[in-house]
N, C-alpha and C positions, 0 to 999 in steps of 0.2 A: 610644201615649200611656198613661201610668200612671194608676192610680186616683187617686193624690195630685194629679196634674196636672188631672184632670177635676174633682175637688172644689175645687181652688184656682180653676179657671176659673168654676165655678158660684158660688162665694162672691164673687168679684170679677171679673166678666166683662170689664171694660174694661182690666184690668191687662195682659192678653195681646194687646190690640188695638193695633197700631202707631199712632202719632200721625198718620201719613199717612192711614191708613184712617179714623180718627176725623174728620179734616179733610174727606175726601170725603163722609162721612156727613152732616156739618153743611152742606156746600154743597148736597147733594141736598135736604135738609130746607128750606133757605132758598129754593132754586129752586122747589120745590113750593109753598111759601107765597106766593111772588111771583106764581105763575101759576094757582093753583087757582081763583081767582075766575072764570076763563073756563070752568071745568069740570074734573072729575076727570081725564078723558082728556087734556085739554090740559096740565094740570099734570104728570101722570106722563109724558106724551109729551115735554115740554120737558126733564124730568129725564133721560129715556133718551137723548135727542139730545145733551144736554150731556155725559153720562157717556161715551157711545161716541165723540163728537166729540173729547173731550179725549184719549182714548187713541189715536185716529187721528192727532191732532196730535203726540202723543209719538212715534208710529211714524215720522213723516216729519221731525220737527224736533229731536228730542233727539239728543245725540251718540252715545249707545249704543243708540238705537232700542229703548227699553224700555217698550213699553206693558204695562200690567198689567190683566188681566181682573178681578182682585179689586178694583182701584180703581173700575172701572165698577160692579161689584156693590155696593160700599160706597156709592157715590153714589146708585144706584137704591134701595138699602135706606133711605137717608134720605128719599127721596121717598115711599116706601111707608109709612114711619113717620109722616110728616106726614099722609098720607091716613088711616091707622088712628086717629091721635089727633084727627082732625077739624080740623086746622089749615087 
């Protein structure tokens, strides 16, 4: 990665994040918000189960069997962001 790429990413971090990963992040945030009332562990646990479960579903049900670990990471990052922001 070139210095110019690093600076561009620092100035506009979402520019380089694919829309798919942004969607996973938002779903993780929403899932955490929906379940955090039962406790932080429950909220983050639900997000983790949804993230991993969706990728397992992709493994068995998509034509090309294309689970993506980074999709699960993006989903869980949304849940963690919800926790950090106190949502």
